[in-house]
C-alpha positions in Angstrom: -10.2 -24.3 -22.4 -10.6 -20.6 -22.4 -6.8 -20.2 -21.8 -6.1 -22.5 -24.8 -8.2 -20.3 -27.1 -6.5 -17.2 -25.8 -3.0 -18.7 -26.5 -4.1 -19.6 -30.1 -5.4 -16.1 -30.7 -2.1 -14.6 -29.4 -0.1 -16.8 -31.7 -2.2 -15.9 -34.6 -1.8 -12.2 -33.8 2.0 -12.5 -33.7 2.1 -14.3 -37.0 -0.2 -11.7 -38.6 1.9 -8.8 -37.4 5.4 -10.3 -37.9 4.7 -12.1 -41.1 5.0 -9.3 -43.7 7.9 -7.8 -41.7 10.2 -10.7 -42.5 11.5 -8.6 -45.4 13.7 -6.9 -42.8 15.7 -10.1 -42.4 17.7 -12.2 -44.8 15.9 -14.8 -46.9 15.6 -18.1 -45.3 15.9 -16.9 -41.7 13.0 -17.7 -39.4 12.5 -18.2 -35.7 11.8 -21.6 -34.2 8.8 -21.9 -31.9 11.2 -22.1 -29.0 13.0 -18.9 -30.0 9.7 -17.1 -30.6 8.5 -18.1 -27.1 11.8 -17.0 -25.6 11.6 -13.5 -27.2 7.9 -13.1 -26.2 8.8 -14.0 -22.6 11.7 -11.5 -22.6 9.5 -8.8 -24.1 6.7 -9.2 -21.6 8.9 -9.9 -18.6 7.9 -13.5 -18.0 10.7 -14.2 -15.5 9.9 -17.9 -14.8 9.8 -18.9 -18.4 13.0 -17.0 -19.3 14.8 -18.5 -16.3 13.6 -22.0 -17.1 14.6 -21.8 -20.8 18.0 -20.4 -20.1 18.8 -23.1 -17.5 17.2 -26.1 -19.1 17.1 -25.7 -22.9 20.2 -27.0 -24.7 19.2 -25.9 -28.2 18.1 -22.3 -27.4 19.9 -19.5 -29.2 19.6 -16.7 -26.7 21.1 -14.2 -29.3 18.2 -14.8 -31.7 16.5 -11.7 -33.1 13.0 -10.8 -34.1 11.9 -9.3 -37.4 13.4 -6.0 -36.4 16.7 -7.5 -35.4 16.2 -7.1 -31.7 17.4 -9.8 -29.4 16.0 -10.8 -26.0 18.3 -8.4 -24.1 17.1 -5.4 -26.2 13.5 -6.4 -25.8 13.8 -6.7 -22.0 15.7 -3.4 -21.7 13.2 -1.6 -23.9 10.3 -2.7 -21.7 12.2 -2.0 -18.5 12.3 -5.6 -17.2 15.3 -5.4 -14.8 15.1 -9.0 -13.6 15.0 -10.4 -17.1 17.9 -8.2 -18.1 20.0 -9.5 -15.1 19.2 -13.1 -16.1 20.4 -12.5 -19.7 23.5 -10.7 -18.6 24.7 -13.8 -16.8 25.1 -15.6 -20.1 28.5 -15.6 -21.9 28.9 -14.4 -25.5 25.8 -12.2 -25.2 25.4 -10.0 -28.2 24.2 -6.3 -28.4 25.2 -5.4 -24.9 26.4 -2.0 -26.0 23.2 -1.2 -27.8 21.2 -2.4 -24.8 23.2 0.1 -22.7 22.5 2.9 -25.1 18.8 2.0 -25.2 18.6 2.0 -21.4 20.3 5.4 -21.3 17.9 6.8 -23.8 15.0 5.7 -21.8 16.5 6.8 -18.4 16.4 3.4 -16.8 19.1 3.9 -14.1 18.9 0.5 -12.5 19.2 -1.3 -15.8 22.2 0.9 -16.7 23.9 -0.1 -13.5 23.2 -3.7 -14.2 24.6 -3.6 -17.7 27.7 -1.7 -16.6 28.4 -4.5 -14.1 28.8 -6.9 -17.1 32.3 -8.2 -17.6 32.5 -6.5 -21.0 32.8 -3.1 -19.2 35.3 -4.3 -16.6 38.2 -2.5 -18.3 36.3 0.7 -19.1 37.6 1.0 -22.6 34.2 0.3 -24.2 32.8 3.4 -22.5 35.2 5.7 -24.3 34.9 4.1 -27.8 32.1 4.9 -30.2 30.1 2.1 -31.9 32.0 2.8 -35.1 35.3 2.2 -33.3 33.8 -0.9 -31.6 33.1 -2.5 -34.9 36.8 -2.9 -35.4 37.1 -4.8 -32.1 33.9 -6.9 -31.9 31.4 -8.3 -34.3 28.1 -7.8 -32.4 28.7 -5.6 -29.3 26.8 -2.5 -30.6 25.1 -3.9 -33.7 21.4 -3.3 -33.9 21.2 -5.1 -37.3 23.6 -5.5 -40.2 22.9 -1.9 -41.2 24.1 -0.3 -37.9 22.7 0.7 -34.6 19.6 2.8 -33.9 21.9 5.5 -32.7 24.6 7.4 -34.6 27.9 5.6 -35.0 29.8 8.3 -33.1 27.5 8.3 -30.0 29.1 7.0 -26.9 27.2 6.2 -23.7 28.4 9.3 -21.9 27.4 11.5 -24.9 24.0 9.9 -25.1 23.4 10.4 -21.3 24.5 14.0 -21.7 22.1 14.5 -24.6 19.2 13.1 -22.5 20.2 15.2 -19.5 20.3 12.1 -17.3 22.3 13.4 -14.3 22.5 10.2 -12.4 23.6 8.2 -15.4 26.2 10.8 -16.3 27.5 10.6 -12.8 27.7 6.8 -12.9 29.5 6.9 -16.3 32.0 9.5 -15.0 32.8 7.3 -12.0 33.5 4.5 -14.5 36.0 6.7 -16.3 33.9 7.7 -19.3 34.7 11.2 -20.7 33.6 13.2 -23.7 36.7 14.1 -25.8 36.7 17.7 -27.0 36.8 17.8 -30.8 39.9 19.0 -32.5 40.1 22.5 -33.8 38.0 23.1 -37.0 41.2 23.9 -39.0 43.2 21.0 -37.5 45.3 19.3 -40.1 46.3 16.1 -38.2 46.1 12.8 -39.9 42.9 11.7 -38.1 41.0 14.8 -39.0 42.2 14.9 -42.5 41.2 11.2 -43.1 37.7 11.7 -41.5 37.2 14.9 -43.6 38.3 13.1 -46.8 36.2 10.0 -46.1 32.9 11.6 -45.1 32.9 15.3 -44.3 29.2 15.3 -43.3 29.7 12.5 -40.8 32.7 14.3 -39.4 30.8 17.5 -38.9 27.9 15.6 -37.3 30.2 13.8 -34.9 31.7 17.1 -33.9 28.2 18.5 -33.3 27.2 15.5 -31.2 30.3 15.8 -29.1 29.6 19.5 -28.5 26.0 18.8 -27.6 27.3 16.5 -24.9 29.9 19.0 -23.7 27.3 21.8 -23.6 24.8 19.6 -21.7 24.0 20.9 -18.2 24.3 17.4 -16.8 27.9 17.0 -18.1 29.0 20.6 -17.3 27.8 20.4 -13.7 29.3 16.9 -13.0 32.5 16.8 -15.0 34.2 20.1 -14.3 35.8 21.4 -11.1 34.8 25.0 -12.3 31.6 24.6 -14.3 31.1 28.4 -14.6 34.5 28.9 -16.3 34.0 25.8 -18.4 30.6 27.0 -19.6 31.8 30.5 -20.4 34.7 29.3 -22.4 32.6 26.7 -24.2 29.9 29.3 -25.1 32.5 31.4 -26.7 34.0 28.5 -28.6 30.5 27.5 -29.9 29.7 31.1 -30.9 33.0 31.1 -32.9 32.1 27.8 -34.6 28.7 29.2 -35.5 30.4 31.7 -37.8 32.8 29.0 -39.2 30.5 26.1 -39.8 27.6 28.0 -41.2 25.7 24.9 -42.1 25.2 24.2 -38.4 25.0 27.9 -37.3 21.6 27.6 -35.6 22.7 24.5 -33.7 25.9 26.0 -32.5 24.2 29.2 -31.4 21.6 27.2 -29.6 24.3 25.3 -27.7 26.1 28.5 -26.9 22.9 30.0 -25.5 22.5 26.7 -23.5 25.9 27.2 -21.9 25.0 30.8 -21.0 21.7 29.7 -19.5 23.5 27.2 -17.4 25.8 29.9 -16.0 22.8 32.1 -15.2 21.0 29.2 -13.6 23.9 28.5 -11.3 24.2 32.2 -10.3 20.4 32.3 -9.6 20.9 29.6 -7.0 23.3 31.7 -4.8 21.9 32.4 -1.4 24.6 34.6 0.2 27.3 37.1 -0.7 30.1 34.5 -0.4 28.5 32.3 -3.0 27.9 35.2 -5.4 31.5 36.4 -5.0 32.7 32.8 -5.6 30.8 32.8 -9.0 31.9 36.3 -10.0 35.5 36.1 -8.9 36.3 32.4 -9.4 37.8 32.3 -5.9 36.8 33.2 -2.3 40.2 33.2 -0.7 40.1 36.7 0.6 43.3 36.4 2.4 45.3 36.5 -0.8 43.9 39.9 -1.7 46.4 42.7 -0.8 45.3 45.8 0.9 45.3 47.8 -2.3 43.3 45.4 -4.5 39.6 44.7 -4.9 38.1 41.4 -6.0 39.3 40.4 -9.5 35.8 39.9 -10.9 37.4 37.6 -13.5 34.2 35.8 -14.3 32.3 39.1 -15.0 35.1 40.4 -17.2 35.0 37.1 -19.1 31.2 37.3 -19.4 31.4 40.8 -20.7 34.1 39.7 -23.2 31.9 36.8 -24.4 28.7 39.0 -24.2 26.9 36.8 -21.7 24.4 39.6 -21.1 21.9 37.7 -18.9 24.7 36.7 -16.6 26.0 40.3 -16.2 22.5 41.8 -16.0 21.4 39.2 -13.3 20.3 40.9 -10.1 22.9 39.1 -8.0 25.7 40.3 -10.3 24.4 43.8 -10.5 24.1 44.0 -6.7 27.7 43.0 -6.3 28.9 45.5 -9.0 26.9 48.4 -7.5 28.4 47.6 -4.1 31.9 47.9 -5.5 30.9 51.0 -7.5 30.2 53.0 -4.3 33.2 51.6 -2.5 34.2 53.9 0.4 31.1 55.9 -0.5 28.4 53.8 1.0 26.7 56.8 2.5 26.5 58.5 -0.8 24.5 55.7 -2.4 21.4 56.4 -0.4 21.6 60.2 -0.8 19.5 62.3 -3.1 20.7 63.7 -6.4 21.3 67.0 -4.8 23.8 65.6 -2.3 25.5 63.6 -5.0 25.8 66.8 -7.1 27.4 68.6 -4.2 29.8 65.8 -3.7 30.9 65.9 -7.3 31.1 69.7 -7.1 33.4 69.4 -4.1 35.6 66.9 -5.9 35.8 69.3 -8.9 37.1 72.1 -6.6 39.5 70.0 -4.6 41.0 67.6 -7.1 44.4 69.3 -7.4 44.8 69.3 -3.6 43.8 65.7 -3.4 46.3 64.9 -6.1 49.1 66.6 -4.2 48.1 64.9 -0.9 48.2 61.5 -2.7 51.6 62.4 -4.3 53.2 63.3 -1.0 51.9 60.6 1.3 51.2 57.4 -0.5 49.1 54.8 1.3 51.0 51.9 2.9 48.2 50.0 4.5 45.0 50.8 2.8 42.2 48.2 2.8 40.6 48.8 -0.5 38.7 45.5 -1.0 35.0 45.3 0.1 33.6 43.5 3.0 32.9 39.9 2.1 29.4 40.0 3.5 28.4 43.3 1.8 26.2 43.5 -1.2 27.4 44.5 -4.7 25.6 47.8 -4.5 27.2 48.6 -1.2 30.7 48.1 -2.8 29.9 50.6 -5.5 28.7 53.2 -2.9 31.3 52.3 -0.2 31.9 55.3 2.1 29.1 56.9 0.2 26.2 54.8 1.6 24.3 58.0 2.5 24.4 59.1 -1.1 22.9 55.9 -2.4 19.4 56.6 -1.0 19.3 60.2 -1.9 17.2 61.7 -4.6 18.4 62.6 -8.1 18.7 66.3 -7.2 21.0 65.6 -4.2 23.2 63.3 -6.3 23.4 66.0 -9.0 24.5 68.6 -6.5 27.1 66.2 -5.2 28.5 65.8 -8.7 28.5 69.5 -9.2 30.4 70.0 -6.0 33.0 67.5 -7.1 33.3 69.3 -10.4 34.1 72.6 -8.8 36.5 71.2 -6.2 38.3 68.7 -8.5 41.7 70.6 -8.4 41.6 70.9 -4.6 40.6 67.3 -4.2 43.5 66.2 -6.4 46.0 68.2 -4.3 44.5 66.8 -1.1 44.8 63.3 -2.5 48.5 63.9 -3.3 49.1 65.1 0.2 47.1 62.5 2.2 46.1 59.4 0.1 45.7 57.3 3.3 43.1 59.6 4.8 39.4 59.1 4.6 39.2 61.6 1.7 41.9 59.6 -0.1 39.9 56.3 0.4 36.8 58.1 -0.8 38.6 59.2 -4.0 39.7 55.6 -4.6 36.1 54.4 -4.7 35.0 53.5 -8.3 32.1 56.0 -8.1 34.4 58.9 -7.2 37.0 57.8 -9.8 34.2 57.9 -12.4 33.0 61.3 -11.3 36.6 62.7 -11.2 37.3 61.4 -14.7 34.0 62.6 -16.0 34.6 66.1 -14.5 38.1 66.2 -16.0 36.8 65.3 -19.4 34.1 67.9 -19.1 36.7 70.5 -18.3 38.6 69.4 -21.4 35.5 69.9 -23.5 35.1 73.3 -22.0 38.6 74.3 -23.0 37.8 73.2 -26.6 34.8 75.6 -26.5 36.8 78.4 -25.0 39.5 78.0 -27.6 37.0 78.5 -30.3 35.1 81.3 -28.6 37.5 83.9 -29.9 35.9 83.5 -33.3 32.4 83.8 -31.9 30.7 87.0 -33.0 30.9 89.6 -30.2 33.1 87.5 -28.0 36.8 88.1 -27.4 38.6 85.9 -24.8 42.1 85.5 -26.4 44.8 88.1 -27.1 44.4 90.2 -30.3 45.9 88.3 -33.2 44.9 90.6 -36.0 47.8 93.0 -35.6 51.5 92.4 -35.1 53.4 93.5 -32.1 56.0 95.5 -34.1 56.4 96.4 -37.8 59.0 93.7 -38.7 57.1 90.9 -37.0 55.8 88.3 -39.4 52.1 87.7 -38.9 52.4 83.9 -39.2 54.6 83.9 -36.2 51.8 85.3 -34.1 49.1 83.2 -35.6 51.0 79.9 -35.1 51.8 80.5 -31.5 50.0 78.4 -28.9 47.5 80.2 -26.8 47.0 79.5 -23.1 43.9 77.4 -23.8 45.8 75.4 -26.4 48.6 74.8 -23.8 46.0 73.5 -21.4 44.5 71.3 -24.0 47.9 69.9 -24.8 48.4 69.1 -21.1 45.1 67.3 -21.0 46.0 65.4 -24.2 49.3 64.3 -22.6 47.5 63.1 -19.5 45.1 61.1 -21.5 47.9 59.6 -23.6 49.7 58.6 -20.4 46.5 57.0 -19.1 46.0 55.1 -22.4 49.7 53.9 -22.2 49.1 52.5 -18.7 46.0 50.8 -19.9 47.8 49.2 -22.8 50.6 48.0 -20.4 48.0 46.5 -18.0 45.7 44.9 -20.5 48.0 44.2 -23.4 47.7 45.4 -27.0 45.4 42.5 -28.0 42.8 43.2 -25.3 43.1 46.9 -25.8 42.1 46.9 -29.4 39.1 44.7 -28.8 37.2 47.7 -27.1 35.8 50.2 -29.6 36.0 53.0 -27.1 39.8 52.4 -26.8 40.1 52.8 -30.6 38.1 56.0 -30.5 40.4 57.3 -27.8 43.5 56.3 -29.7 42.2 57.9 -32.9 41.2 61.1 -31.1 44.5 61.5 -29.3 46.5 60.6 -32.4 44.7 63.3 -34.4 45.3 65.8 -31.6 49.0 64.9 -31.6 49.2 65.2 -35.4 47.4 68.5 -35.3 49.7 70.0 -32.7 52.7 68.6 -34.4 51.7 70.3 -37.7 50.9 73.5 -35.9 54.4 73.4 -34.3 56.0 72.8 -37.7 54.2 75.8 -39.0 55.4 77.8 -36.1 58.9 76.5 -36.6 59.0 77.5 -40.2 57.5 81.0 -39.4 60.1 81.5 -36.7 62.9 80.6 -39.1 61.5 83.2 -41.5 61.3 85.7 -38.7 64.9 85.1 -37.8 65.9 85.7 -41.4 64.0 89.0 -41.5 65.5 90.2 -38.2 69.0 89.5 -39.5 68.8 90.7 -43.1 66.1 93.3 -43.3 67.0 96.8 -42.1 63.8 98.6 -42.8 61.1 98.9 -40.3 58.5 97.5 -42.7 58.5 94.6 -45.1 57.0 96.5 -48.0 59.0 96.5 -51.2 61.6 94.2 -49.7 63.1 91.4 -51.8 63.0 88.2 -49.8 63.8 84.5 -50.7 60.7 82.5 -51.7 60.7 80.4 -48.5 60.7 83.6 -46.4 58.4 85.7 -48.6 55.8 82.9 -48.3 55.2 83.9 -44.7 55.0 87.7 -45.4 52.0 87.6 -47.8 49.8 89.2 -45.2 51.9 92.4 -45.3 51.2 93.2 -48.9 48.4 95.6 -47.8 48.4 97.6 -44.7 45.6 96.9 -42.1 44.4 100.5 -42.3 43.7 100.3 -46.0 42.3 96.8 -46.0 41.3 95.3 -42.7 40.6 91.9 -44.3 44.0 91.6 -45.8 45.0 89.1 -43.2 42.2 86.8 -44.1 42.6 87.3 -47.9 46.3 86.2 -47.6 45.1 82.6 -47.1 44.4 82.3 -50.8 48.1 82.3 -51.4 48.8 79.5 -48.9 49.8 76.1 -50.2 47.2 73.4 -49.9 49.8 71.4 -47.9 50.5 74.2 -45.5 51.1 72.7 -42.0 48.7 75.2 -40.4 45.9 74.3 -42.8 46.5 70.6 -42.1 46.6 71.4 -38.4 43.3 73.2 -38.4 41.6 70.4 -40.4 42.9 67.7 -38.1 42.0 69.8 -35.0 38.4 70.0 -36.2 38.1 66.3 -36.6 39.6 65.8 -33.1 37.1 68.2 -31.6 34.2 66.2 -33.1 35.6 62.9 -31.8 36.1 64.5 -28.4 32.5 65.5 -28.0 31.4 62.1 -29.3 33.3 60.6 -26.4 30.5 61.8 -24.1 28.5 58.7 -25.2 30.9 56.5 -23.2 29.5 57.7 -19.9 25.9 57.6 -20.9 25.3 54.0 -19.8 25.7 55.1 -16.2 22.3 56.7 -16.5 19.2 54.6 -16.7 17.4 57.1 -19.0 20.2 57.8 -21.5 21.8 54.3 -21.3 19.3 52.4 -23.5 19.3 55.4 -25.9 23.0 55.2 -26.3 22.9 51.4 -26.8 20.3 51.9 -29.6 22.5 54.5 -31.2 25.4 52.0 -31.1 23.3 49.3 -32.7 22.2 51.8 -35.3 25.8 52.5 -36.3 26.2 48.8 -36.9 23.2 48.7 -39.1 24.5 51.6 -41.0 27.8 49.8 -41.7 25.8 46.8 -43.0 23.7 49.1 -45.1 26.8 50.8 -46.5 27.8 47.6 -48.4 24.7 47.6 -50.6 24.7 51.4 -50.6 28.3 51.7 -51.9 27.6 49.1 -54.6 24.6 50.9 -56.0 26.2 54.3 -55.6 29.4 53.4 -57.4 27.4 51.8 -60.2 25.3 54.9 -60.9 28.3 57.3 -60.4 30.5 55.5 -63.0 27.5 55.2 -65.3 26.5 58.9 -65.2 30.2 59.9 -65.5 30.6 57.8 -68.6 27.5 59.4 -70.0 28.3 63.0 -69.4 32.1 63.2 -69.3 32.2 64.1 -73.0 30.0 67.2 -72.4 32.2 69.3 -70.1 31.2 72.9 -70.7 28.1 71.8 -72.7 25.9 71.5 -69.6 24.1 74.1 -67.5 26.1 72.9 -64.5 29.2 70.7 -64.1 27.3 67.8 -62.6 28.5 64.3 -63.8 31.3 65.8 -66.0 34.0 64.6 -63.5 34.1 61.8 -61.0 34.2 64.3 -58.2 31.1 66.2 -59.5 29.3 62.9 -60.1 30.0 61.9 -56.5 28.7 65.3 -55.2 25.6 65.3 -57.3 24.5 61.7 -56.5 25.3 62.1 -52.8 23.4 65.3 -52.2 20.6 63.9 -54.4 19.8 61.5 -51.5 18.8 64.5 -49.4 17.0 66.2 -52.2 19.7 68.9 -52.8 20.4 68.2 -56.4 18.4 69.6 -59.3 16.9 67.8 -62.3 18.7 70.3 -64.5 21.9 68.3 -63.8 21.0 65.9 -66.6 20.0 68.6 -69.2 22.4 69.4 -72.1 22.8 72.6 -74.1 23.0 70.5 -77.2 20.1 68.8 -78.9 21.2 65.3 -77.9 17.8 64.0 -76.7 18.9 60.3 -76.6 21.7 61.0 -74.1 19.4 63.4 -72.2 16.6 60.7 -72.0 19.1 58.1 -70.8 20.3 60.5 -68.2 16.7 61.2 -67.0 16.0 57.4 -66.8 19.2 56.6 -64.9 18.8 59.6 -62.6 15.2 58.6 -61.9 16.1 55.0 -61.3 18.8 56.1 -58.9 16.5 58.2 -56.8 13.9 55.5 -56.7 16.5 52.9 -55.7 18.3 55.0 -53.1 15.6 57.1 -51.6 12.5 54.9 -51.9 14.0 51.4 -51.5 17.4 51.6 -49.7 16.7 54.4 -47.3 13.4 52.9 -46.2 15.2 49.6 -45.8 17.8 51.4 -43.6 15.0 52.9 -41.5 13.4 49.5 -41.1 16.7 48.0 -40.0 17.2 50.8 -37.5 13.6 50.3 -36.2 14.1 46.6 -35.9 17.3 47.1 -33.9 15.6 49.6 -31.6 12.7 47.2 -31.0 15.2 44.4 -30.1 16.8 46.8 -27.6 13.5 48.0 -26.3 12.2 44.4 -25.7 15.1 43.6 -23.5 16.2 47.2 -22.5 16.9 46.3 -18.9 19.3 43.5 -19.7 21.0 45.6 -22.4 21.4 48.6 -20.2 22.7 46.7 -17.2 25.2 44.9 -19.4 26.5 48.2 -20.8 26.6 49.7 -17.4 28.6 46.8 -16.0 31.1 47.3 -18.8 31.5 50.9 -17.8 31.8 50.1 -14.1 34.5 47.4 -14.6 36.8 50.0 -16.2 36.9 51.8 -12.8 37.1 48.8 -10.5 40.8 48.1 -11.0 43.3 49.7 -8.8 45.2 52.6 -10.1 44.4 55.6 -12.4 42.7 57.3 -9.5 43.6 60.9 -10.6 42.3 62.0 -14.0 44.2 63.9 -16.6 46.2 66.1 -16.3 46.8 65.4 -12.6 48.2 61.9 -13.4 51.2 63.5 -15.1 52.8 64.3 -11.7 54.5 61.1 -10.4 53.8 60.4 -6.8 56.3 59.0 -4.2 54.3 55.8 -4.3 55.3 55.4 -7.9 59.0 55.8 -7.1 58.5 53.3 -4.2 56.9 50.7 -6.5 59.7 51.3 -9.1 62.4 50.7 -6.6 60.7 47.5 -5.4 60.3 46.2 -8.9 64.0 46.9 -9.6 64.9 45.1 -6.4 62.7 42.0 -7.3 64.2 41.9 -10.8 67.7 41.9 -9.4 66.9 39.2 -6.9 65.4 37.0 -9.7 68.4 37.7 -11.9 70.8 36.6 -9.1 68.8 33.5 -8.4 68.7 32.5 -12.1 72.4 32.9 -12.5 73.1 30.8 -9.4 70.7 28.2 -10.5 72.3 28.1 -14.0 75.8 27.7 -12.5 74.6 24.8 -10.4 72.9 23.1 -13.3 76.1 23.5 -15.4 78.1 21.9 -12.6 75.7 19.0 -12.2 75.6 18.4 -16.0 79.4 18.2 -16.0 79.6 15.8 -13.0 76.7 13.5 -13.4 76.7 10.7 -16.0 73.7 10.0 -18.2 72.6 6.9 -16.3 72.5 8.8 -13.0 70.6 11.7 -14.6 68.1 9.2 -16.0 67.6 7.6 -12.6 67.2 11.0 -11.0 64.7 12.1 -13.7 62.6 9.0 -13.1 62.6 9.6 -9.3 61.6 13.2 -10.0 58.7 12.0 -12.1 57.5 9.7 -9.4 57.7 12.5 -6.9 55.7 14.7 -9.2 53.1 12.0 -9.7 52.9 11.5 -5.9 52.5 15.2 -5.4 49.7 15.3 -8.0 47.9 12.4 -6.3 48.2 14.1 -3.0 46.9 17.3 -4.4 44.0 15.4 -6.0 43.0 13.8 -2.8 43.8 16.7 -0.6 41.2 18.6 1.3 38.9 20.6 -1.1 39.3 24.3 -1.1 36.7 26.7 0.0 35.8 27.6 -3.5 35.4 23.9 -4.4 33.0 23.4 -1.5 30.9 26.3 -2.6 30.8 25.1 -6.2 29.9 21.6 -5.0 27.0 23.1 -3.0 25.8 25.1 -5.9 26.0 22.3 -8.4 24.1 20.0 -6.0 21.3 22.6 -5.9 21.4 22.9 -9.7 21.1 19.2 -10.2 18.3 18.8 -7.7 16.4 21.7 -9.3 16.9 20.3 -12.8 15.5 16.9 -11.7 12.5 18.5 -10.0 11.8 20.7 -13.1 12.1 17.7 -15.3 9.6 15.7 -13.2 7.2 18.7 -13.2 7.5 19.2 -17.0 6.8 15.5 -17.8 3.4 15.1 -19.5 1.1 12.5 -17.9 0.7 10.8 -21.2 4.4 10.0 -21.3 4.3 8.4 -17.9 1.3 6.2 -18.4 0.4 3.7 -21.1 -3.2 3.3 -22.3 -4.5 -0.2 -22.4 -7.2 -1.2 -24.9 -10.5 -2.5 -23.5 -10.6 -5.9 -21.8 -7.1 -7.0 -21.2 -5.6 -9.6 -19.0 -3.0 -8.6 -16.5 -0.8 -11.3 -15.1 0.4 -10.5 -11.6 3.4 -12.6 -10.7 4.3 -12.7 -7.1 7.7 -13.7 -5.7 6.5 -17.4 -5.5 5.8 -17.3 -9.3 2.0 -17.8 -8.7 0.2 -16.4 -11.7 -3.2 -14.8 -11.4 -5.2 -13.1 -14.1 -7.2 -9.9 -13.5 -9.6 -8.6 -16.1 -9.6 -4.8 -16.4 -12.3 -2.8 -17.9 -12.1 -0.1 -20.6 -10.0 3.2 -20.1 -7.6 1.5 -17.8 -4.0 2.7 -17.6 -0.9 1.1 -16.3 2.4 2.9 -15.6 5.6 1.1 -16.7 7.1 1.3 -13.2 8.1 -1.6 -10.9 6.8 0.4 -7.9 3.6 2.0 -8.9 0.7 1.2 -11.2 -2.0 3.8 -11.9 -5.5 2.9 -13.2 -8.6 4.8 -14.0 -11.5 5.1 -11.5 -13.5 2.3 -13.1 -11.2 -0.4 -11.7 -8.2 0.0 -9.4 -5.7 -2.8 -9.3 -2.8 -2.4 -6.9 0.4 -4.2 -7.5 2.7 -4.7 -4.5 6.2 -3.0 -4.8 8.1 -6.3 -5.2 5.7 -8.0 -7.6 6.0 -8.1 -11.4 3.3 -7.1 -13.8 3.0 -8.1 -17.5 0.2 -7.0 -19.8 -1.3 -9.7 -22.0 -2.2 -9.1 -25.6 -5.5 -7.4 -26.4 -8.5 -9.4 -27.2 -11.1 -8.0 -29.6 -14.7 -7.7 -28.6 -15.8 -9.8 -31.5 -13.5 -12.7 -30.4 -14.9 -12.4 -26.9 -18.3 -12.8 -28.1 
């Protein structure tokens, strides 16, 4: 009797709940009592009732839907009833199988997913690659949730949904079934498919691209679908970052996905446990046998990470350790030394660089093992052969560098003579290469200072250039001659140009221009060359004038001598004798043309000197103290460029306005401000720094209206530029500095790694100007390359002759048969390669990815909130425990009782504990109100 009342109450509750919701269905549609009972049994997992109705009922429509358009399969999957799902999947013409699969994937029900994938509908595997929108063209009710579409987006495929949900096991199952996520076409693709989708619904097209990229950037899909997940993630992160700047409406989403790929790479690197695994990640390979004796690890992944600015990857301790080991290659003892020892080492390199260069030039190395030991750490590679220097103090390292500075010429000569010696191997280490190049550039800067010291007050280091050597000598001939310091500067410039040419040859022009420091070097060297060229042209013209004077002037002096204009131009300094006017030589410049080559040369030389000293900032990231400061300075320059856009707009507006206002009053003002465009620029520019006066807007005439407008505009300009824009610039700079300061360690290590990598590649051991002398090794390599080119040329000619002979002898049918046979052989070879024994790198990547997947699953379990794993049950419910013999028993549970939707465990509150055996099935009855119980 009590059970009958309970059944009636349950039926009344269902009618009360579902009654108003019938507006979701078409008019006139309703469920029969049989269909309603069938849906309830499927929803609550009543296996005996579902089995009985499916087997015995002849009128049952097992595809019937409830008020929300859900059929029995969807209800069973949504409540994780595996056995009910398996019973329903045995029926033919079952609808909504695809949507049930998506629902199971979204909830993470692995066993139900496996059961649905065993359905005959997925036998061919095509349904896993087609989206619900594409399925609508093939079936009527495979993915339909209701007539308005599925609960998921129309472009979502099972593999994309599993990737979005980070379901590693489900992604693995789908990949084994042949499911793949197709990479979207390029954003600017003009194919028929993209054009039609863009024309039909541009928003849906963009959303489908976003969903596809979310799946591709998923850690689950990256780790399980790619043979080289690290490379795939790096390339994908760069592509997503590029799309963020193109599809600005989804900028934040694309940037988030790009960062997700970068975090995946960092996570894989963090799981490395030995050097071999670290080198596999950083180099993309671990086959050390393919490295020649003269080459170090390629570090291809680090170079790619620096190119794509994956800073956390480069700044990771594992990566930094490997880089530092290579940095002190062949100098492992130096790494542990103090600064004083390192300073002495650098001092010795400075003194001995020419001798090292000669030793390397005479005896090139034939068998020099330059790559690091596979088991050494990254820091050891950087200090290889200088390990003692690594642990030394800053003072010892400073002394070592100072020693290299003094001995650089001798070290270069010794390197030319004996490059295979221990000293030669030491100079090949990245650290010593860095020191040698830094010392060479420091000497170059010293030459620039010495070249200018002749004009310092009280200093005279160059020959006297204020008097001519003989009366008929033209003064311009002596002033345009190159001094010994300038000759040395030219040699250094030629050496640096040769080094840049080699870098362009190795990297390619496109990669070369992507580095701002390369552009600075190119600009600096170009200006030096232009300056010296103009200086040489001035000397050439003066020499021609001197030749004319020597041939046509008989007097010992040039006074009162009639000369052609092109010759007389170079004799202006002799108008007055030095005894009567010592400053005549300087005063003669007022007669020079503005386009005089010597004037142009001096101007360009000044710019080149400024750029040369600014080049010091390139080596600052090597130091932990100055590195972050240099990075902040670089970020400040970027902020200034952004600020210049608004600054130029405001500046030009006021400059043109003030010029239009005062251009008619030239000569009628107390100063020439604003009367010309040039004067307007000068006045407004220096006004920013408070160096312009208010009198600039005052007129001599009694035109108060113009004067007042000038006061107003000038005041508004100062308020806008000084108070608003300059403070905005200061705020931008401060914000950039705070960003750097918050993550200073990562930013500095990233910048230092970029500096290190420029010295890791083989070659360019000797700095300028020692690199201008070709070594015997260079001639040897040149001969070998010529030999290889000749061999390839001979082989290509022989092959072309053989192909011509075959084309003339074989008919088309035989060629077709041969081509098909070749294709079969190629396919067999590909299959053999596919199933061949995995390489060492693949084994390492498999090991790392397995760790990553396990760690991700553990982290996910730890992050799950208990409220998501347990379901609260209102007071006084009935729990029907169904054993394998289908015996039903009711257990009444008190208030605050919880049950977990899991077939293996059920968790309850302390008030009442009910244990369900693992192979039993549990269904929760409908709640009963306390009033009804009473």
